[in-house]
LOBARO-801699 format. One record per residue: residue in one letter; residue number from 1; x, y, z of N, C-alpha, C, O, CB in turn. Coordinates in steps of 0.2 Angstrom, whole numbers, padded with zeros to 4 digits. Glycine has a CB too. Layout:
! residues N
{a, NUM, {X, Y, Z}, {X, Y, Z}, {X, Y, Z}, {X, Y, Z}, {X, Y, Z}}
...
END
This chain:
! residues 154
{x, 1, {0089, -0157, -0094}, {0086, -0152, -0097}, {0087, -0145, -0093}, {0087, -0146, -0087}, {0078, -0153, -0097}}
{x, 2, {0089, -0140, -0096}, {0090, -0134, -0092}, {0084, -0129, -0093}, {0080, -0129, -0098}, {0096, -0130, -0095}}
{x, 3, {0083, -0125, -0088}, {0078, -0121, -0087}, {0081, -0114, -0087}, {0086, -0113, -0084}, {0073, -0122, -0081}}
{x, 4, {0077, -0109, -0089}, {0079, -0102, -0089}, {0077, -0099, -0082}, {0071, -0100, -0081}, {0077, -0098, -0095}}
{x, 5, {0081, -0096, -0079}, {0079, -0093, -0072}, {0078, -0085, -0073}, {0083, -0082, -0076}, {0085, -0094, -0067}}
{x, 6, {0072, -0083, -0072}, {0071, -0076, -0072}, {0071, -0073, -0066}, {0069, -0075, -0061}, {0064, -0075, -0075}}
{x, 7, {0075, -0067, -0065}, {0075, -0063, -0059}, {0072, -0056, -0060}, {0073, -0053, -0065}, {0083, -0062, -0057}}
{x, 8, {0067, -0055, -0055}, {0064, -0048, -0056}, {0062, -0046, -0049}, {0062, -0050, -0044}, {0057, -0049, -0060}}
{x, 9, {0060, -0040, -0048}, {0057, -0037, -0042}, {0050, -0039, -0042}, {0046, -0039, -0047}, {0058, -0030, -0041}}
{x, 10, {0048, -0041, -0035}, {0041, -0043, -0035}, {0038, -0041, -0028}, {0042, -0041, -0023}, {0040, -0050, -0035}}
{x, 11, {0032, -0039, -0028}, {0028, -0037, -0021}, {0024, -0043, -0020}, {0020, -0045, -0023}, {0024, -0031, -0022}}
{x, 12, {0026, -0046, -0014}, {0022, -0052, -0012}, {0015, -0050, -0009}, {0015, -0047, -0004}, {0026, -0056, -0006}}
{x, 13, {0010, -0052, -0012}, {0003, -0050, -0010}, {0000, -0055, -0005}, {-0003, -0053, -0001}, {-0001, -0050, -0017}}
{x, 14, {0001, -0061, -0006}, {-0002, -0066, -0002}, {0001, -0073, -0002}, {0005, -0074, -0007}, {-0010, -0067, -0003}}
{x, 15, {0000, -0077, 0003}, {0003, -0084, 0003}, {-0002, -0089, 0005}, {-0006, -0087, 0009}, {0009, -0084, 0008}}
{x, 16, {-0002, -0095, 0002}, {-0007, -0100, 0004}, {-0004, -0106, 0005}, {0001, -0108, 0001}, {-0013, -0100, -0002}}
{x, 17, {-0005, -0110, 0010}, {-0002, -0116, 0012}, {-0004, -0121, 0006}, {-0009, -0121, 0004}, {-0004, -0119, 0019}}
{x, 18, {0001, -0125, 0005}, {0000, -0131, 0000}, {0004, -0137, 0002}, {0010, -0136, 0003}, {0002, -0128, -0008}}
{x, 19, {0001, -0142, 0003}, {0004, -0148, 0006}, {0007, -0147, 0013}, {0005, -0143, 0016}, {0010, -0150, 0001}}
{x, 20, {0012, -0151, 0014}, {0014, -0151, 0021}, {0019, -0145, 0022}, {0019, -0142, 0028}, {0018, -0157, 0023}}
{x, 21, {0023, -0143, 0017}, {0028, -0138, 0018}, {0029, -0133, 0013}, {0033, -0129, 0013}, {0035, -0141, 0019}}
{x, 22, {0024, -0133, 0008}, {0025, -0129, 0002}, {0020, -0123, 0003}, {0016, -0123, 0008}, {0023, -0132, -0004}}
{x, 23, {0021, -0118, -0001}, {0016, -0112, -0001}, {0015, -0110, -0008}, {0020, -0111, -0013}, {0019, -0106, 0003}}
{x, 24, {0010, -0107, -0010}, {0008, -0104, -0016}, {0007, -0097, -0015}, {0003, -0095, -0011}, {0002, -0107, -0020}}
{x, 25, {0011, -0093, -0019}, {0011, -0086, -0018}, {0008, -0082, -0024}, {0009, -0084, -0029}, {0019, -0083, -0017}}
{x, 26, {0005, -0076, -0022}, {0003, -0072, -0027}, {0008, -0066, -0027}, {0009, -0063, -0022}, {-0005, -0069, -0026}}
{x, 27, {0011, -0065, -0033}, {0016, -0060, -0033}, {0015, -0055, -0039}, {0014, -0057, -0044}, {0023, -0063, -0033}}
{x, 28, {0015, -0048, -0037}, {0015, -0043, -0043}, {0022, -0042, -0045}, {0026, -0039, -0041}, {0011, -0037, -0040}}
{x, 29, {0024, -0044, -0051}, {0031, -0043, -0053}, {0031, -0037, -0058}, {0026, -0036, -0061}, {0034, -0049, -0056}}
{x, 30, {0037, -0034, -0058}, {0037, -0028, -0063}, {0037, -0031, -0070}, {0035, -0028, -0075}, {0044, -0024, -0062}}
{x, 31, {0041, -0037, -0071}, {0042, -0039, -0078}, {0036, -0044, -0081}, {0036, -0045, -0087}, {0048, -0043, -0078}}
{x, 32, {0033, -0047, -0076}, {0028, -0053, -0078}, {0021, -0051, -0076}, {0016, -0055, -0078}, {0030, -0059, -0076}}
{x, 33, {0020, -0046, -0073}, {0013, -0045, -0070}, {0011, -0049, -0064}, {0016, -0050, -0060}, {0008, -0046, -0075}}
{x, 34, {0005, -0050, -0063}, {0003, -0054, -0057}, {0004, -0062, -0059}, {0001, -0064, -0063}, {-0004, -0053, -0055}}
{x, 35, {0008, -0065, -0055}, {0009, -0072, -0056}, {0008, -0076, -0049}, {0007, -0073, -0044}, {0017, -0073, -0058}}
{x, 36, {0007, -0082, -0050}, {0006, -0087, -0045}, {0013, -0091, -0045}, {0014, -0094, -0050}, {0000, -0092, -0045}}
{x, 37, {0016, -0092, -0039}, {0022, -0095, -0039}, {0022, -0100, -0033}, {0020, -0099, -0028}, {0028, -0090, -0038}}
{x, 38, {0025, -0106, -0034}, {0025, -0111, -0030}, {0032, -0111, -0026}, {0037, -0111, -0030}, {0024, -0118, -0033}}
{x, 39, {0033, -0112, -0020}, {0039, -0112, -0016}, {0039, -0119, -0012}, {0035, -0120, -0008}, {0040, -0106, -0011}}
{x, 40, {0044, -0123, -0014}, {0044, -0130, -0011}, {0048, -0130, -0004}, {0053, -0127, -0004}, {0047, -0135, -0016}}
{x, 41, {0045, -0132, 0001}, {0048, -0133, 0007}, {0049, -0126, 0011}, {0053, -0126, 0016}, {0055, -0136, 0006}}
{x, 42, {0045, -0121, 0009}, {0046, -0115, 0012}, {0044, -0114, 0019}, {0046, -0110, 0023}, {0043, -0109, 0008}}
{x, 43, {0039, -0118, 0021}, {0036, -0118, 0028}, {0041, -0122, 0033}, {0039, -0122, 0039}, {0029, -0121, 0028}}
{x, 44, {0046, -0125, 0031}, {0051, -0128, 0035}, {0055, -0123, 0038}, {0057, -0118, 0035}, {0055, -0134, 0031}}
{x, 45, {0057, -0124, 0045}, {0061, -0119, 0048}, {0068, -0118, 0045}, {0071, -0113, 0046}, {0062, -0121, 0056}}
{x, 46, {0070, -0123, 0042}, {0077, -0122, 0039}, {0077, -0119, 0032}, {0082, -0118, 0029}, {0080, -0129, 0038}}
{x, 47, {0071, -0117, 0029}, {0070, -0114, 0023}, {0074, -0108, 0022}, {0073, -0103, 0026}, {0063, -0114, 0021}}
{x, 48, {0078, -0107, 0017}, {0081, -0101, 0015}, {0077, -0095, 0012}, {0078, -0089, 0013}, {0087, -0102, 0011}}
{x, 49, {0071, -0098, 0009}, {0067, -0093, 0006}, {0062, -0090, 0011}, {0059, -0085, 0010}, {0063, -0097, 0001}}
{x, 50, {0061, -0093, 0017}, {0055, -0092, 0021}, {0055, -0084, 0023}, {0049, -0081, 0022}, {0056, -0095, 0028}}
{x, 51, {0060, -0081, 0025}, {0060, -0074, 0027}, {0059, -0069, 0021}, {0057, -0063, 0023}, {0066, -0072, 0031}}
{x, 52, {0061, -0071, 0015}, {0061, -0066, 0010}, {0054, -0066, 0006}, {0053, -0062, 0001}, {0066, -0068, 0005}}
{x, 53, {0049, -0070, 0008}, {0043, -0071, 0005}, {0037, -0070, 0009}, {0032, -0072, 0008}, {0042, -0078, 0002}}
{x, 54, {0038, -0065, 0014}, {0032, -0063, 0018}, {0028, -0059, 0015}, {0030, -0054, 0011}, {0035, -0060, 0025}}
{x, 55, {0021, -0060, 0015}, {0016, -0055, 0012}, {0018, -0048, 0014}, {0020, -0046, 0019}, {0009, -0057, 0014}}
{x, 56, {0016, -0044, 0009}, {0017, -0036, 0010}, {0025, -0035, 0010}, {0027, -0030, 0014}, {0014, -0033, 0016}}
{x, 57, {0029, -0038, 0006}, {0036, -0036, 0006}, {0038, -0036, -0001}, {0035, -0039, -0006}, {0040, -0041, 0010}}
{x, 58, {0043, -0032, -0003}, {0046, -0031, -0009}, {0052, -0035, -0009}, {0057, -0034, -0005}, {0048, -0023, -0011}}
{x, 59, {0053, -0040, -0014}, {0058, -0044, -0014}, {0061, -0045, -0021}, {0057, -0044, -0026}, {0056, -0051, -0011}}
{x, 60, {0067, -0047, -0022}, {0070, -0049, -0028}, {0069, -0057, -0028}, {0072, -0060, -0024}, {0078, -0047, -0029}}
{x, 61, {0065, -0059, -0033}, {0064, -0066, -0034}, {0066, -0069, -0040}, {0067, -0066, -0045}, {0056, -0067, -0034}}
{x, 62, {0069, -0075, -0040}, {0071, -0079, -0045}, {0066, -0085, -0047}, {0064, -0088, -0042}, {0078, -0082, -0044}}
{x, 63, {0064, -0085, -0053}, {0059, -0090, -0054}, {0060, -0094, -0061}, {0064, -0092, -0065}, {0052, -0086, -0056}}
{x, 64, {0057, -0100, -0061}, {0057, -0104, -0067}, {0050, -0105, -0069}, {0046, -0107, -0064}, {0061, -0111, -0065}}
{x, 65, {0049, -0105, -0075}, {0042, -0105, -0077}, {0040, -0113, -0078}, {0044, -0117, -0080}, {0041, -0102, -0085}}
{x, 66, {0034, -0115, -0074}, {0032, -0121, -0074}, {0026, -0122, -0078}, {0023, -0117, -0081}, {0031, -0124, -0067}}
{x, 67, {0023, -0128, -0079}, {0017, -0129, -0083}, {0011, -0126, -0080}, {0007, -0122, -0083}, {0015, -0137, -0083}}
{x, 68, {0010, -0126, -0073}, {0004, -0123, -0070}, {0006, -0117, -0066}, {0002, -0112, -0066}, {0001, -0128, -0065}}
{x, 69, {0012, -0117, -0063}, {0014, -0111, -0059}, {0021, -0110, -0060}, {0025, -0114, -0063}, {0013, -0112, -0051}}
{x, 70, {0023, -0104, -0058}, {0030, -0102, -0058}, {0033, -0106, -0052}, {0029, -0107, -0047}, {0032, -0094, -0058}}
{x, 71, {0039, -0107, -0052}, {0043, -0110, -0046}, {0048, -0105, -0044}, {0052, -0103, -0047}, {0046, -0117, -0048}}
{x, 72, {0048, -0104, -0037}, {0053, -0099, -0034}, {0059, -0103, -0033}, {0059, -0109, -0030}, {0050, -0096, -0028}}
{x, 73, {0065, -0101, -0035}, {0071, -0104, -0034}, {0075, -0100, -0029}, {0079, -0103, -0025}, {0075, -0105, -0040}}
{x, 74, {0074, -0094, -0028}, {0078, -0090, -0023}, {0074, -0083, -0022}, {0070, -0081, -0027}, {0085, -0089, -0025}}
{x, 75, {0075, -0080, -0017}, {0072, -0074, -0015}, {0076, -0070, -0010}, {0079, -0073, -0006}, {0065, -0074, -0013}}
{x, 76, {0076, -0063, -0011}, {0080, -0059, -0006}, {0075, -0053, -0005}, {0073, -0049, -0009}, {0087, -0057, -0009}}
{x, 77, {0074, -0052, 0002}, {0069, -0046, 0004}, {0073, -0040, 0002}, {0079, -0039, 0004}, {0067, -0047, 0011}}
{x, 78, {0069, -0035, 0000}, {0072, -0028, -0001}, {0069, -0024, 0004}, {0073, -0020, 0007}, {0070, -0026, -0009}}
{x, 79, {0063, -0024, 0005}, {0059, -0020, 0010}, {0053, -0023, 0012}, {0049, -0026, 0008}, {0058, -0013, 0007}}
{x, 80, {0051, -0022, 0018}, {0045, -0024, 0021}, {0040, -0018, 0022}, {0043, -0013, 0024}, {0046, -0028, 0028}}
{x, 81, {0034, -0019, 0021}, {0029, -0014, 0022}, {0024, -0016, 0028}, {0023, -0022, 0029}, {0025, -0013, 0015}}
{x, 82, {0020, -0012, 0030}, {0016, -0013, 0036}, {0009, -0014, 0033}, {0005, -0019, 0036}, {0016, -0007, 0041}}
{x, 83, {0006, -0011, 0028}, {-0001, -0011, 0027}, {-0002, -0016, 0021}, {0002, -0017, 0017}, {-0004, -0004, 0025}}
{x, 84, {-0008, -0019, 0021}, {-0009, -0024, 0016}, {-0016, -0023, 0013}, {-0017, -0026, 0007}, {-0008, -0031, 0019}}
{x, 85, {-0020, -0020, 0016}, {-0027, -0019, 0013}, {-0028, -0017, 0006}, {-0031, -0021, 0002}, {-0031, -0014, 0018}}
{x, 86, {-0024, -0012, 0004}, {-0025, -0010, -0003}, {-0022, -0016, -0008}, {-0024, -0016, -0014}, {-0021, -0004, -0005}}
{x, 87, {-0018, -0020, -0006}, {-0015, -0025, -0010}, {-0020, -0030, -0012}, {-0019, -0034, -0017}, {-0009, -0028, -0007}}
{x, 88, {-0025, -0031, -0008}, {-0031, -0036, -0009}, {-0034, -0034, -0016}, {-0036, -0038, -0020}, {-0036, -0036, -0004}}
{x, 89, {-0034, -0027, -0018}, {-0037, -0025, -0024}, {-0033, -0028, -0030}, {-0036, -0030, -0035}, {-0037, -0017, -0024}}
{x, 90, {-0026, -0028, -0029}, {-0022, -0030, -0035}, {-0024, -0037, -0037}, {-0025, -0039, -0043}, {-0015, -0030, -0033}}
{x, 91, {-0025, -0042, -0032}, {-0027, -0049, -0033}, {-0034, -0049, -0036}, {-0035, -0054, -0040}, {-0026, -0053, -0027}}
{x, 92, {-0038, -0045, -0035}, {-0045, -0045, -0037}, {-0046, -0042, -0044}, {-0050, -0044, -0048}, {-0049, -0041, -0032}}
{x, 93, {-0042, -0037, -0045}, {-0042, -0033, -0052}, {-0038, -0034, -0057}, {-0039, -0033, -0063}, {-0042, -0026, -0050}}
{x, 94, {-0032, -0037, -0056}, {-0027, -0038, -0061}, {-0028, -0045, -0063}, {-0028, -0050, -0060}, {-0019, -0037, -0058}}
{x, 95, {-0029, -0046, -0070}, {-0030, -0052, -0073}, {-0024, -0055, -0077}, {-0021, -0051, -0081}, {-0036, -0052, -0078}}
{x, 96, {-0022, -0061, -0075}, {-0017, -0064, -0079}, {-0010, -0061, -0078}, {-0009, -0057, -0074}, {-0019, -0064, -0086}}
{x, 97, {-0006, -0064, -0082}, {0001, -0062, -0082}, {0003, -0056, -0087}, {0009, -0056, -0089}, {0006, -0068, -0083}}
{x, 98, {-0002, -0052, -0088}, {0000, -0046, -0092}, {0004, -0041, -0088}, {0003, -0040, -0082}, {-0007, -0042, -0095}}
{x, 99, {0010, -0039, -0091}, {0014, -0034, -0088}, {0011, -0027, -0087}, {0008, -0025, -0091}, {0021, -0033, -0092}}
{x, 100, {0012, -0024, -0081}, {0010, -0018, -0079}, {0016, -0014, -0076}, {0015, -0013, -0070}, {0003, -0018, -0075}}
{x, 101, {0021, -0013, -0079}, {0027, -0010, -0076}, {0025, -0003, -0072}, {0028, -0001, -0067}, {0032, -0008, -0081}}
{x, 102, {0020, 0001, -0075}, {0019, 0007, -0072}, {0014, 0006, -0066}, {0015, 0010, -0061}, {0014, 0012, -0077}}
{x, 103, {0010, 0001, -0066}, {0007, -0001, -0060}, {0011, -0003, -0054}, {0011, -0001, -0049}, {0001, -0006, -0061}}
{x, 104, {0016, -0007, -0056}, {0021, -0010, -0051}, {0025, -0004, -0048}, {0026, -0004, -0042}, {0026, -0015, -0055}}
{x, 105, {0027, 0001, -0053}, {0031, 0006, -0050}, {0027, 0011, -0045}, {0029, 0013, -0040}, {0034, 0011, -0056}}
{x, 106, {0021, 0012, -0047}, {0016, 0016, -0043}, {0015, 0012, -0036}, {0015, 0016, -0031}, {0009, 0017, -0046}}
{x, 107, {0014, 0006, -0036}, {0013, 0002, -0030}, {0019, 0003, -0026}, {0018, 0004, -0020}, {0010, -0005, -0031}}
{x, 108, {0025, 0001, -0029}, {0031, 0002, -0025}, {0032, 0009, -0022}, {0034, 0009, -0016}, {0037, 0000, -0030}}
{x, 109, {0031, 0014, -0026}, {0032, 0021, -0024}, {0027, 0023, -0018}, {0029, 0026, -0013}, {0031, 0026, -0029}}
{x, 110, {0020, 0021, -0019}, {0015, 0023, -0014}, {0014, 0019, -0009}, {0010, 0020, -0004}, {0009, 0025, -0018}}
{x, 111, {0017, 0013, -0008}, {0015, 0008, -0003}, {0017, 0011, 0004}, {0014, 0009, 0009}, {0019, 0002, -0004}}
{x, 112, {0022, 0016, 0004}, {0024, 0019, 0011}, {0019, 0024, 0013}, {0020, 0027, 0018}, {0031, 0021, 0010}}
{x, 113, {0015, 0027, 0008}, {0011, 0033, 0009}, {0004, 0030, 0012}, {0003, 0024, 0013}, {0010, 0037, 0003}}
{x, 114, {-0001, 0035, 0013}, {-0007, 0033, 0015}, {-0011, 0028, 0010}, {-0010, 0028, 0004}, {-0011, 0039, 0016}}
{x, 115, {-0016, 0025, 0013}, {-0019, 0020, 0010}, {-0024, 0023, 0004}, {-0025, 0020, -0001}, {-0024, 0016, 0014}}
{x, 116, {-0026, 0029, 0005}, {-0031, 0032, 0000}, {-0027, 0033, -0006}, {-0029, 0032, -0012}, {-0034, 0038, 0003}}
{x, 117, {-0021, 0036, -0005}, {-0017, 0037, -0011}, {-0015, 0031, -0015}, {-0015, 0031, -0021}, {-0010, 0041, -0009}}
{x, 118, {-0013, 0026, -0011}, {-0011, 0019, -0014}, {-0017, 0016, -0018}, {-0016, 0014, -0024}, {-0009, 0014, -0009}}
{x, 119, {-0023, 0016, -0015}, {-0029, 0014, -0019}, {-0030, 0018, -0025}, {-0032, 0015, -0030}, {-0035, 0014, -0014}}
{x, 120, {-0030, 0024, -0024}, {-0031, 0029, -0030}, {-0026, 0027, -0036}, {-0028, 0027, -0041}, {-0030, 0036, -0028}}
{x, 121, {-0020, 0026, -0034}, {-0015, 0024, -0039}, {-0016, 0018, -0042}, {-0016, 0017, -0048}, {-0008, 0024, -0036}}
{x, 122, {-0018, 0013, -0038}, {-0020, 0006, -0041}, {-0026, 0007, -0046}, {-0026, 0004, -0052}, {-0022, 0001, -0035}}
{x, 123, {-0031, 0010, -0044}, {-0037, 0011, -0048}, {-0035, 0015, -0054}, {-0038, 0014, -0060}, {-0043, 0014, -0044}}
{x, 124, {-0031, 0020, -0054}, {-0029, 0024, -0060}, {-0026, 0020, -0065}, {-0027, 0020, -0071}, {-0025, 0030, -0057}}
{x, 125, {-0021, 0016, -0062}, {-0017, 0012, -0067}, {-0021, 0007, -0070}, {-0018, 0004, -0075}, {-0011, 0010, -0064}}
{x, 126, {-0026, 0005, -0067}, {-0030, -0001, -0070}, {-0036, 0002, -0074}, {-0040, -0002, -0076}, {-0033, -0005, -0064}}
{x, 127, {-0036, 0009, -0074}, {-0042, 0012, -0079}, {-0048, 0014, -0075}, {-0053, 0015, -0079}, {-0043, 0008, -0084}}
{x, 128, {-0048, 0013, -0069}, {-0055, 0015, -0065}, {-0055, 0022, -0062}, {-0060, 0024, -0060}, {-0055, 0010, -0059}}
{x, 129, {-0050, 0026, -0063}, {-0050, 0033, -0061}, {-0046, 0037, -0067}, {-0042, 0034, -0070}, {-0046, 0034, -0054}}
{x, 130, {-0048, 0043, -0067}, {-0045, 0048, -0072}, {-0039, 0051, -0069}, {-0039, 0051, -0063}, {-0050, 0053, -0075}}
{x, 131, {-0034, 0053, -0073}, {-0028, 0056, -0070}, {-0030, 0063, -0066}, {-0027, 0064, -0061}, {-0024, 0059, -0076}}
{x, 132, {-0035, 0066, -0068}, {-0038, 0072, -0064}, {-0040, 0070, -0057}, {-0040, 0074, -0053}, {-0043, 0076, -0068}}
{x, 133, {-0043, 0064, -0057}, {-0046, 0062, -0050}, {-0040, 0062, -0045}, {-0041, 0063, -0039}, {-0049, 0055, -0051}}
{x, 134, {-0034, 0061, -0047}, {-0028, 0060, -0042}, {-0027, 0066, -0038}, {-0024, 0066, -0033}, {-0022, 0058, -0046}}
{x, 135, {-0029, 0072, -0041}, {-0028, 0079, -0038}, {-0034, 0081, -0034}, {-0033, 0087, -0032}, {-0026, 0084, -0044}}
{x, 136, {-0039, 0077, -0033}, {-0045, 0080, -0030}, {-0043, 0080, -0022}, {-0039, 0077, -0020}, {-0051, 0075, -0031}}
{x, 137, {-0047, 0084, -0019}, {-0046, 0084, -0011}, {-0048, 0077, -0009}, {-0052, 0074, -0012}, {-0051, 0090, -0008}}
{x, 138, {-0046, 0076, -0003}, {-0047, 0069, 0000}, {-0054, 0066, 0000}, {-0055, 0061, -0002}, {-0044, 0068, 0007}}
{x, 139, {-0059, 0071, 0002}, {-0066, 0068, 0002}, {-0068, 0067, -0005}, {-0072, 0062, -0006}, {-0070, 0074, 0005}}
{x, 140, {-0066, 0071, -0010}, {-0069, 0070, -0017}, {-0065, 0064, -0020}, {-0068, 0060, -0024}, {-0067, 0076, -0021}}
{x, 141, {-0059, 0063, -0018}, {-0055, 0057, -0020}, {-0058, 0051, -0018}, {-0058, 0046, -0021}, {-0048, 0058, -0018}}
{x, 142, {-0060, 0051, -0011}, {-0063, 0045, -0009}, {-0070, 0043, -0012}, {-0071, 0037, -0014}, {-0065, 0046, -0001}}
{x, 143, {-0074, 0048, -0014}, {-0080, 0047, -0018}, {-0078, 0044, -0025}, {-0081, 0040, -0028}, {-0084, 0054, -0019}}
{x, 144, {-0073, 0047, -0028}, {-0070, 0044, -0035}, {-0068, 0037, -0034}, {-0069, 0033, -0038}, {-0065, 0049, -0038}}
{x, 145, {-0064, 0036, -0029}, {-0062, 0029, -0027}, {-0068, 0024, -0027}, {-0068, 0019, -0030}, {-0058, 0028, -0021}}
{x, 146, {-0073, 0026, -0023}, {-0079, 0022, -0022}, {-0083, 0021, -0029}, {-0085, 0015, -0030}, {-0084, 0025, -0017}}
{x, 147, {-0083, 0026, -0033}, {-0086, 0025, -0039}, {-0082, 0020, -0044}, {-0085, 0016, -0047}, {-0087, 0032, -0043}}
{x, 148, {-0075, 0021, -0043}, {-0071, 0016, -0047}, {-0072, 0009, -0045}, {-0072, 0005, -0049}, {-0064, 0019, -0046}}
{x, 149, {-0072, 0008, -0038}, {-0073, 0001, -0035}, {-0080, -0001, -0038}, {-0081, -0007, -0039}, {-0073, 0001, -0028}}
{x, 150, {-0085, 0003, -0038}, {-0092, 0001, -0040}, {-0091, -0001, -0047}, {-0095, -0006, -0049}, {-0097, 0006, -0039}}
{x, 151, {-0088, 0003, -0051}, {-0087, 0001, -0058}, {-0083, -0005, -0059}, {-0085, -0009, -0064}, {-0084, 0007, -0062}}
{x, 152, {-0079, -0007, -0055}, {-0075, -0013, -0055}, {-0079, -0019, -0053}, {-0077, -0025, -0054}, {-0069, -0013, -0051}}
{x, 153, {-0085, -0018, -0050}, {-0090, -0023, -0048}, {-0087, -0027, -0042}, {-0088, -0033, -0041}, {-0091, -0028, -0054}}
{x, 154, {-0082, -0024, -0038}, {-0080, -0028, -0032}, {-0085, -0027, -0026}, {-0083, -0029, -0021}, {-0073, -0025, -0030}}
END
């Protein structure tokens, strides 16, 4: 039986240990939205996938769709980022595998900038901020972000 391998860019949001050597990843992809992907043997020191799947990194990932989770077949890191706090919002606010290419592009673009701008972009693309809010002075933008977070019930 042959499987179709999908290759896409993804931002690794988090990793969770599974079994002795496996991990389950939350990945925001450009083509499939927020997915959960299983990597077999990735915690072993000899794993080729290990370095390319660190949380808060942009990677090119190859996946096969499984019954419960996607399965990672290969990955190559494109860029690593330092901050991760705003990415927590993505796991909390994005539901299912609906594609959000504009959200992915904004996160990729703003991940290197300040956290306030990134959070504002995430909330804007998920419908919790208005476009006009993005041009507010920082103090007003923070108030709008807090209102957006309150509306999201987080």
